[in-house]
N, CA, C and O of each residue as an XYZ file, in Angstrom:
468
protein
N      99.854     89.023     59.187
C     100.755     88.815     60.238
C     100.774     89.311     61.413
O     100.296     88.798     62.425
N     101.489     90.628     61.290
C     101.836     91.202     62.521
C     100.496     91.415     63.482
O     100.507     91.256     64.702
N      99.491     91.756     62.797
C      97.952     92.120     63.642
C      97.934     90.759     64.319
O      97.799     90.786     65.542
N      98.061     89.427     63.656
C      98.049     88.391     64.470
C      98.748     87.762     65.243
O      98.463     86.840     66.006
N      99.955     88.422     64.979
C     101.199     88.309     66.205
C     100.838     89.415     67.222
O     101.862     89.584     67.883
N     100.080     90.068     67.568
C      99.900     91.027     68.421
C      98.892     90.412     69.150
O      98.902     90.060     70.329
N      97.816     90.301     68.111
C      96.584     89.570     69.139
C      96.898     88.166     69.497
O      96.076     87.885     70.370
N      97.498     87.352     69.327
C      98.173     86.434     69.676
C      98.912     86.467     71.088
O      98.932     85.553     71.913
N      99.409     87.496     71.168
C     100.142     87.851     72.221
C      99.235     88.365     73.599
O      99.413     88.210     74.807
N      98.287     88.983     72.874
C      97.666     89.749     73.882
C      96.817     88.521     74.485
O      96.532     88.420     75.678
N      96.509     87.734     73.626
C      95.116     86.397     74.483
C      96.315     85.619     75.220
O      96.114     85.079     76.307
N      97.398     85.587     74.672
C      98.589     84.404     75.525
C      98.709     85.388     76.839
O      98.685     84.701     77.860
N      98.844     86.947     77.145
C      98.781     87.720     77.941
C      97.859     87.316     79.031
O      98.134     86.828     80.127
N      96.298     87.726     78.322
C      95.365     87.168     79.083
C      95.091     86.140     79.969
O      94.870     86.300     81.169
N      95.109     84.933     79.292
C      95.130     83.314     79.438
C      96.229     83.349     80.695
O      95.870     83.147     81.855
N      97.804     83.669     80.271
C      98.374     83.023     81.168
C      97.886     83.938     82.438
O      97.757     83.360     83.517
N      97.616     85.308     82.356
C      97.554     86.170     84.242
C      96.056     85.727     84.597
O      95.695     85.848     85.768
N      94.943     85.092     83.400
C      93.882     84.388     84.072
C      94.081     83.483     84.570
O      93.176     83.150     85.335
N      94.944     82.804     84.519
C      95.303     80.964     85.089
C      95.644     81.716     86.516
O      94.793     81.487     87.376
N      96.799     82.628     86.959
C      97.446     82.879     88.005
C      96.566     83.004     88.688
O      96.303     82.237     89.614
N      95.786     84.217     88.306
C      94.541     85.236     88.980
C      94.078     83.665     89.783
O      94.529     83.177     90.819
N      93.045     83.157     88.873
C      92.573     82.250     88.880
C      92.702     80.667     90.598
O      91.935     80.026     91.316
N      94.220     80.847     90.361
C      94.959     79.630     90.972
C      94.775     80.776     92.637
O      94.677     80.280     93.760
N      94.771     81.891     92.433
C      95.069     82.743     93.400
C      93.815     82.532     94.410
O      93.911     82.132     95.570
N      92.433     82.940     93.627
C      91.119     82.801     93.981
C      90.973     81.675     94.297
O      90.754     81.565     95.504
N      90.987     81.013     93.907
C      90.916     79.061     94.442
C      91.845     78.445     95.422
O      91.580     77.367     95.955
N      92.748     79.001     95.625
C      93.707     79.178     97.142
C      93.154     79.228     98.617
O      93.199     78.602     99.676
N      92.531     80.506     97.964
C      91.448     81.568     98.946
C      90.287     80.187     99.207
O      90.329     79.370    100.127
N      89.591     80.238     98.419
C      88.031     79.082     98.604
C      88.581     78.312     98.920
O      88.248     78.089    100.084
N      89.780     77.239     98.416
C      90.323     75.645     99.252
C      90.577     75.863    100.906
O      90.500     75.048    101.825
N      90.886     77.179    100.905
C      91.535     77.340    102.251
C      90.374     77.876    103.204
O      90.886     78.197    104.276
N      89.378     78.030    103.203
C      88.157     78.222    104.083
C      87.334     77.349    104.584
O      87.147     76.349    103.890
N      86.754     77.423    105.631
C      86.113     75.945    105.956
C      84.815     76.294    106.426
O      84.090     75.549    107.086
N      84.480     77.744    105.971
C      82.781     77.811    106.636
C      82.421     78.372    104.926
O      82.978     79.102    104.107
N      81.018     77.451    104.994
C      79.838     78.237    103.639
C      80.505     77.015    102.903
O      81.412     76.189    103.010
N      79.237     77.523    101.898
C      79.631     76.818    100.396
C      80.742     76.853     99.381
O      81.144     77.926     98.930
N      81.260     75.654     99.005
C      82.307     75.747     98.396
C      81.852     76.751     96.892
O      82.307     77.797     96.430
N      80.837     75.900     96.502
C      80.513     77.263     95.231
C      80.056     78.853     95.715
O      80.424     79.923     95.231
N      79.481     78.693     96.413
C      79.216     80.168     96.936
C      80.709     80.743     97.292
O      81.055     81.888     97.002
N      81.332     80.033     97.789
C      82.495     81.067     97.900
C      83.108     81.034     96.790
O      82.846     82.071     96.180
N      83.741     80.422     96.255
C      84.280     80.361     94.488
C      83.279     81.215     93.841
O      83.913     82.224     93.534
N      81.932     81.381     93.426
C      81.171     82.448     92.885
C      81.503     83.740     93.664
O      81.115     84.780     93.132
N      82.007     83.818     94.570
C      81.792     84.980     95.259
C      83.355     85.961     95.603
O      83.403     87.120     96.015
N      84.385     85.145     95.310
C      85.726     85.622     95.193
C      86.480     86.255     94.194
O      87.043     85.784     93.206
N      86.414     87.151     94.525
C      86.715     88.627     93.562
C      87.820     87.880     92.413
O      87.509     87.844     91.223
N      88.995     87.358     92.858
C      89.702     86.962     92.138
C      89.432     85.599     91.380
O      89.880     85.480     90.239
N      88.904     84.834     91.810
C      88.209     83.814     90.731
C      87.185     84.351     89.929
O      86.961     83.642     88.948
N      86.299     85.631     90.031
C      85.308     86.327     88.454
C      86.798     87.424     87.815
O      86.988     87.422     86.599
N      87.512     88.075     88.504
C      88.027     88.091     87.630
C      89.209     87.311     87.111
O      89.743     87.972     86.220
N      89.836     86.151     87.321
C      90.392     85.156     86.105
C      89.381     84.491     85.435
O      89.662     83.993     84.344
N      88.405     84.398     85.818
C      87.004     83.885     84.838
C      86.910     85.050     83.528
O      86.808     84.778     82.332
N      86.983     86.537     84.211
C      87.183     87.211     82.948
C      88.152     87.378     82.100
O      87.872     87.727     80.954
N      89.422     87.176     82.464
C      90.514     86.966     81.526
C      90.239     85.630     81.100
O      90.768     85.569     79.989
N      89.740     84.579     81.337
C      89.960     83.268     80.748
C      88.908     83.481     79.337
O      89.147     82.880     78.290
N      88.035     84.175     79.448
C      86.935     84.497     78.652
C      87.255     85.300     77.954
O      86.897     84.982     76.820
N      87.922     86.524     77.967
C      88.606     87.815     77.058
C      89.602     87.063     76.536
O      89.752     87.378     75.356
N      90.618     85.909     76.994
C      91.050     85.008     76.145
C      90.375     84.036     74.939
O      90.872     83.804     73.837
N      89.164     83.564     75.448
C      88.495     82.728     74.778
C      87.967     83.454     73.293
O      88.233     83.037     72.166
N      87.382     84.310     73.541
C      86.499     85.300     72.568
C      88.134     85.748     71.323
O      88.166     85.298     70.177
N      89.173     86.568     71.838
C      90.270     86.588     71.052
C      90.562     85.396     70.539
O      90.058     85.413     69.416
N      91.069     84.398     70.706
C      91.562     83.213     70.411
C      90.237     82.624     69.006
O      90.456     82.398     67.816
N      88.931     82.535     69.780
C      88.066     82.360     68.789
C      87.982     83.614     66.983
O      87.800     83.276     65.814
N      88.136     84.542     67.395
C      88.771     85.783     66.676
C      89.768     85.495     65.543
O      89.795     85.899     64.381
N      90.679     84.574     66.315
C      91.954     84.583     65.437
C      91.676     83.366     64.498
O      92.322     83.210     63.461
N      90.747     82.558     64.875
C      90.942     81.041     64.268
C      89.760     81.442     63.378
O      89.570     80.570     62.531
N      89.006     82.341     63.295
C      87.953     82.681     62.237
C      89.390     83.296     60.961
O      88.925     83.414     59.827
N      90.258     83.498     61.015
C      91.396     84.957     59.683
C      92.570     83.783     60.227
O      93.594     84.460     60.314
N      92.908     82.419     60.618
C      93.944     81.787     60.385
C      93.612     80.678     60.517
O      92.471     80.231     60.629
N      94.857     80.007     60.511
C      94.385     78.495     60.794
C      95.290     78.001     61.798
O      96.477     78.252     62.009
N      94.091     76.899     62.629
C      94.461     76.243     63.589
C      95.745     76.215     64.268
O      96.161     76.666     65.335
N      96.436     75.277     62.930
C      97.606     74.868     63.029
C      99.253     76.330     63.431
O     100.400     76.293     63.878
N      98.367     77.270     62.942
C      99.399     78.618     63.140
C      99.084     78.683     64.706
O      99.831     78.206     65.560
N      97.682     79.442     65.011
C      97.594     80.247     66.426
C      97.673     79.307     66.969
O      98.708     79.002     66.376
N      97.427     78.010     67.989
C      97.839     77.264     68.678
C      98.851     76.985     69.359
O      99.037     76.705     70.543
N      99.931     77.171     67.847
C     101.479     76.915     68.307
C     101.889     78.299     69.309
O     102.484     78.239     70.385
N     101.509     79.240     68.788
C     101.917     80.695     68.798
C     101.578     80.967     70.961
O     102.311     81.467     71.815
N     100.501     80.495     71.036
C      99.863     80.465     72.283
C     100.641     79.815     73.484
O     100.264     79.936     74.649
N     102.176     78.855     72.957
C     102.420     78.750     74.088
C     103.733     79.185     75.018
O     104.538     78.625     75.762
N     103.341     81.079     74.315
C     104.302     81.915     75.387
C     102.820     81.563     76.742
O     103.388     81.565     77.834
N     101.664     81.361     76.900
C     101.382     81.373     78.120
C     102.095     80.824     78.892
O     102.132     81.304     80.025
N     103.008     79.510     78.567
C     103.502     78.525     79.748
C     104.691     79.605     80.450
O     105.154     79.417     81.576
N     105.107     80.842     79.492
C     105.853     81.314     79.553
C     105.138     82.172     81.260
O     105.217     82.057     82.483
N     104.535     82.929     80.293
C     103.645     84.077     81.182
C     103.239     83.319     82.671
O     103.287     83.842     83.785
N     102.944     82.324     82.427
C     101.831     81.693     83.897
C     103.518     81.466     84.673
O     103.561     82.004     85.779
N     104.445     80.980     84.380
C     105.961     80.662     85.344
C     106.062     81.937     85.968
O     105.692     82.101     87.131
N     106.554     82.876     85.253
C     106.634     84.095     85.456
C     105.798     84.597     86.673
O     106.335     85.003     87.704
N     104.440     84.543     86.484
C     103.569     85.685     87.069
C     103.301     84.596     87.893
O     102.509     85.203     88.614
N     103.323     83.501     88.356
C     103.490     82.708     89.431
C     104.545     82.439     90.467
O     104.505     81.956     91.599
N     105.378     82.852     89.802
C     106.595     83.201     90.917
C     106.424     84.704     91.382
O     106.585     84.848     92.594
N     106.196     85.595     90.832
C     105.502     86.993     91.215
C     104.322     86.750     92.111
O     104.049     86.752     93.311
N     104.010     86.635     91.471
C     102.451     86.728     92.077
C     102.472     86.016     93.537
O     102.601     86.537     94.644
N     102.281     84.486     93.132
C     102.039     83.453     94.544
C     102.860     82.983     94.731
O     102.681     81.825     95.111
N     104.534     83.517     94.615
C     105.651     83.087     95.525
C     105.859     81.998     94.919
O     106.910     81.737     95.506
N     105.679     80.871     94.002
C     105.991     79.824     93.575
C     107.489     79.565     93.189
O     108.139     80.290     92.437
N     107.872     78.614     93.707
C     109.320     78.001     93.613
C     109.080     77.572     91.753
O     108.558     76.550     91.307
N     109.564     78.547     91.102
C     110.522     78.190     89.268
C     111.294     77.610     89.846
O     111.707     78.020     90.931
N     111.688     76.556     89.326
C     112.894     76.210     89.518
C     114.041     76.016     87.998
O     113.643     75.757     86.862
N     115.286     76.199     88.357
C     115.990     76.717     86.636
C     115.645     75.310     86.164
O     115.869     75.076     84.976
N     115.180     74.429     86.848
C     114.708     72.774     86.211
C     113.373     72.942     85.332
O     113.177     72.296     84.303
N     112.680     73.675     85.742
C     110.948     74.086     85.230
C     111.393     75.091     83.924
O     111.075     74.844     82.761
N     112.218     76.313     84.364
C     112.387     77.208     83.274
C     112.612     76.163     82.117
O     111.826     76.045     81.177
N     113.849     75.357     82.286
C     114.458     74.753     81.031
C     113.723     73.569     80.308
O     114.015     73.064     79.225
N     112.812     73.281     81.069
C     111.220     72.839     80.608
C     110.835     72.989     79.579
O     110.661     72.415     78.503
N     110.668     74.247     80.271
C     109.694     74.953     79.796
C     109.964     75.632     78.309
O     109.163     75.683     77.375
N     111.353     76.151     78.356
C     111.893     76.407     77.475
C     112.403     75.610     76.334
O     112.908     76.092     75.320
N     112.188     74.032     76.647
C     112.468     72.846     75.678
C     110.290     73.358     74.962
O     110.215     74.013     73.922
N     109.401     73.082     75.440
C     108.169     73.367     75.190
C     108.465     74.131     74.011
O     108.280     73.795     72.841
N     108.997     75.305     74.505
C     108.840     76.593     73.343
C     109.156     76.474     72.074
O     108.605     76.731     71.003
N     110.614     75.829     72.573
C     111.317     75.595     71.216
C     110.975     74.560     70.401
O     111.195     74.491     69.192
N     110.309     73.576     71.246
C     109.677     72.395     70.353
C     108.322     73.356     69.010
O     108.225     73.438     67.785
N     107.602     73.847     70.133
C     106.629     74.492     69.062
C     106.974     75.291     68.218
O     106.228     75.596     67.287
N     108.310     75.848     68.392
C     108.898     76.836     67.589
C     109.517     75.662     66.190
O     109.044     75.966     65.095
N     109.988     75.057     66.185
C     110.072     74.307     65.267
C     109.013     73.515     64.345
O     109.116     73.118     63.184
N     107.825     73.416     65.396
C     106.643     72.915     64.774
C     106.625     73.723     63.570
O     107.120     73.498     62.466
N     105.888     74.811     64.048
C     105.562     76.094     63.711
C     106.648     76.158     62.392
O     106.124     76.445     61.316
N     107.340     76.042     62.394
C     108.186     76.044     61.392
C     108.474     75.582     60.004
O     109.056     76.004     59.004
N     107.657     74.286     60.474
C     107.615     73.002     59.163
C     106.448     73.117     58.463
O     106.208     72.351     57.530
């Protein structure tokens, strides 16, 4: 179980950071007015890095599912909510209000309670 928790933590970190990096890249792509949106997307290094992080998350998640129950692994990945909010606040200057943090806390608490049953 400790190895599973470590890998879930790594996967959650990769997935959460990947979401924020993708958002950063897509804001750049969406703000550009010249060129094909597909070419801008595929040529944006932030998008490519975000996709790589998401792919790493996916492969670690698949490996975890090969060893553990999905009902155990999936709830543990709710760490993504915390990581995304924290990184979005730091890297994208998104306002994460106290109410939003409270909502994230309730989600994580709910998943913790479900995981204990």
